[in-house]
C-alpha positions in Angstrom: 0.0 0.0 0.0 1.5 3.3 -1.0 0.7 6.1 1.4 3.5 8.4 0.3 1.8 10.0 -2.7 -1.4 10.9 -0.8 0.2 12.0 2.5 3.3 13.9 1.6 2.8 16.5 4.3 2.8 14.0 7.1 6.0 13.5 9.1 8.0 10.3 8.6 7.0 9.0 12.1 3.3 9.0 11.0 4.2 6.8 8.0 6.3 4.5 10.2 3.5 4.1 12.7 1.0 3.3 10.0 3.2 0.7 8.4 4.0 -1.0 11.8 0.3 -1.1 12.6 -0.4 -2.6 9.1 2.4 -5.2 9.7 0.8 -6.3 13.0 -2.6 -6.4 11.3 -1.2 -8.6 8.6 0.3 -11.0 11.1 -3.0 -11.5 13.0 -2.2 -13.5 16.1 1.3 -14.3 15.1 4.0 -12.4 17.1 7.1 -11.3 15.2 10.6 -11.6 16.5 13.5 -9.1 16.0 11.1 -6.4 14.8 13.4 -3.6 15.9 16.2 -4.9 13.7 13.9 -5.6 10.8 12.5 -2.1 10.8 16.0 -0.5 11.2 17.3 -2.4 8.2 14.3 -1.4 6.1 14.9 2.3 6.9 18.7 2.3 7.0 19.5 0.8 3.6 17.5 3.2 1.5 18.6 6.1 3.7 22.3 5.3 3.1 21.6 4.7 -0.6 19.9 8.0 -1.2 22.4 10.1 0.8 25.3 8.4 -1.0 23.6 9.1 -4.3 23.0 12.8 -3.4 26.7 13.1 -2.4 27.8 11.4 -5.7 29.5 8.7 -3.7 31.5 11.0 -1.5 31.7 9.1 1.7 33.0 12.0 3.8 30.1 14.2 2.8 27.7 11.3 3.3 29.0 10.6 6.8 28.7 14.3 7.7 25.1 14.5 6.5 24.2 11.4 8.4 26.1 12.4 11.5 28.3 9.2 11.4 32.0 8.8 11.4 33.4 7.6 8.2 34.4 4.2 9.6 30.9 3.5 10.8 29.5 4.6 7.4 31.9 2.3 5.6 30.9 -0.6 7.8 27.2 0.0 7.1 27.8 0.4 3.4 29.6 -3.0 3.3 26.7 -4.5 5.3 24.2 -3.5 2.6 26.7 -4.1 -0.3 26.6 -0.4 -1.2 30.3 0.1 -1.8 
């Protein structure tokens, strides 16, 4: 379900809350495990990808924008095969 196009003025937290609620609704009575890690990975990878694209691959600028040190950024980029 794509909520972005119709709700572009809503803050990101509203979208996240909606998606998490939908996720629980889809699961019914089943309880997920490692939900925190799942959601972080779903957000982190596109965040890194877009910022890296916007900085034209400049890892120093990317790290500055994200508020990460370059070593941490490189580790995350390797994790998602974005190097």
